[in-house]
C-alpha positions in Angstrom: 0.0 0.0 0.0 1.4 3.4 -0.9 0.0 6.9 0.0 0.6 10.1 -1.9 -0.6 13.5 -1.0 -0.8 16.5 -3.3 -2.6 19.6 -2.0 -6.1 18.5 -1.0 -6.0 15.2 -2.8 -4.9 12.0 -1.0 -4.2 8.9 -3.1 -4.0 5.4 -1.8 -2.7 2.7 -4.1 -3.7 -0.9 -3.1 -1.1 -3.1 -4.7 -2.8 -6.5 -4.3 -5.8 -8.2 -2.7 -3.8 -9.0 0.4 -4.1 -5.5 1.8 -5.9 -5.4 5.1 -9.5 -4.0 4.8 -8.9 -2.5 8.2 -5.9 -0.5 7.0 -7.9 0.7 4.0 -10.8 1.7 6.3 -8.4 3.5 8.6 -7.0 5.5 5.6 -10.5 6.4 4.5 -11.3 7.7 8.0 -8.2 9.8 7.9 -9.4 11.7 4.8 -10.7 14.8 6.4 -13.4 17.3 5.5 -12.6 19.3 2.4 -10.1 16.7 1.2 -10.5 14.3 -1.7 -9.3 10.7 -1.3 -8.7 8.4 -4.2 -8.2 4.6 -3.7 -6.6 2.8 -6.7 -7.5 -0.8 -6.4 -6.5 -3.9 -8.5 -9.9 -5.6 -9.1 -13.6 -5.4 -8.9 -13.5 -7.9 -6.0 -11.3 -5.5 -4.0 -13.7 -2.6 -4.8 -16.6 -4.7 -3.6 -14.8 -5.5 -0.3 -14.0 -1.9 0.2 -17.5 -0.5 -0.4 -19.3 -3.3 1.6 -17.0 -2.8 4.6 -17.2 1.0 4.4 -21.0 1.1 4.0 -21.6 -1.5 6.7 -19.3 0.3 9.2 -20.6 3.8 8.5 -24.3 2.9 8.5 -24.1 0.9 11.6 -22.3 3.9 13.3 -25.1 6.2 12.0 -27.8 4.0 13.5 -25.9 3.8 16.8 -25.5 7.6 16.9 -29.2 8.2 16.1 -30.1 5.9 19.1 -27.7 7.9 21.3 -29.1 11.2 20.0 -32.6 10.0 20.8 -31.6 9.2 24.4 -29.6 12.4 24.9 -31.6 14.8 22.8 -28.7 15.6 20.6 -25.3 15.8 22.0 -23.5 17.7 19.2 -22.2 14.5 17.5 -20.9 15.2 14.0 -23.4 14.5 11.3 -22.7 11.5 9.0 -21.8 11.8 5.4 -24.0 10.7 2.5 -22.5 7.6 0.9 -22.8 7.5 -2.9 -21.8 4.3 -4.7 -21.4 5.1 -8.4 -20.7 2.0 -10.4 -20.1 1.1 -14.0 -19.3 -2.6 -13.6 -22.2 -3.6 -11.3 -25.9 -3.0 -11.3 -27.6 -1.3 -8.5 -29.3 -4.6 -7.6 -25.9 -6.4 -7.4 -24.6 -3.7 -5.1 -27.6 -4.0 -2.9 -27.2 -7.8 -2.9 -23.5 -7.5 -1.9 -24.4 -5.1 0.9 -27.1 -7.4 2.1 -24.7 -10.4 2.0 -22.4 -8.7 4.5 -25.3 -7.9 6.9 -26.4 -4.4 5.9 -30.1 -4.3 6.8 -32.8 -2.0 5.7 -30.9 -0.8 2.6 -33.9 0.8 1.1 -34.6 2.8 4.3 -31.0 4.2 4.1 -31.7 5.1 0.5 -35.0 6.7 1.4 -33.6 8.8 4.2 -30.6 10.1 2.1 -27.9 8.2 3.8 -27.1 6.0 0.9 -27.4 6.4 -2.9 -26.5 3.8 -5.5 -26.1 5.0 -9.1 -25.5 2.9 -12.2 -23.3 5.0 -14.4 -23.9 2.7 -17.4 -27.4 4.1 -17.7 -25.9 7.5 -18.7 -22.9 6.3 -20.7 -23.2 9.1 -23.2 -22.6 11.7 -20.6 -19.3 12.4 -18.7 -19.4 10.2 -15.6 -17.8 13.0 -13.6 -20.6 15.4 -14.7 -23.2 12.8 -13.6 -21.7 12.5 -10.1 -21.3 16.3 -9.8 -25.0 16.8 -10.8 -26.2 14.1 -8.4 -24.2 15.6 -5.5 -25.5 19.1 -6.4 -29.0 17.8 -6.1 -28.3 16.7 -2.6 -28.2 20.3 -1.5 -31.9 20.6 -2.3 -32.8 17.5 -0.3 -33.4 18.2 3.4 -31.2 15.6 4.9 -29.4 15.8 8.2 -25.9 15.0 6.8 -22.7 16.7 6.2 -20.4 15.8 3.3 -20.5 13.1 0.7 -18.4 9.9 0.5 -18.3 8.8 -3.2 -17.3 5.2 -3.8 -17.0 4.7 -7.5 -15.7 2.3 -10.1 -16.9 4.4 -13.0 -14.2 3.9 -15.5 -13.4 7.6 -15.7 -9.9 8.4 -17.0 
């Protein structure tokens, strides 16, 4: 695993499938507000392992924080990020299936409340995939969700 940092962009190159998911998750957590983090991974299987672990951990933490906030009437906890999975090589149904297979429950409720979005980039292949993601993220500002920031997990084939 190698890490580069240029300005506000952090890059993690995963050299093989033997990299620890925990070390990748730790690196993703270190990417701060206002920074962009790019993970370069060797295979679709690695991408799937990354997004399922990330989503499972973050959504479980969000549910836990909501329960604590209900009990304490809001204690100033930081708001969670919206998680956007933008994929070219998987369908939205296969992403949902992968998430379900690792124990993510109530996927549709997370989608409905704005915590999770899954976008199939292939449905808009004639448009720039970066433009699609930018437009989707811009729309989030018009949706009244109690979130701060966006985590985009993408295998969109952009170059």
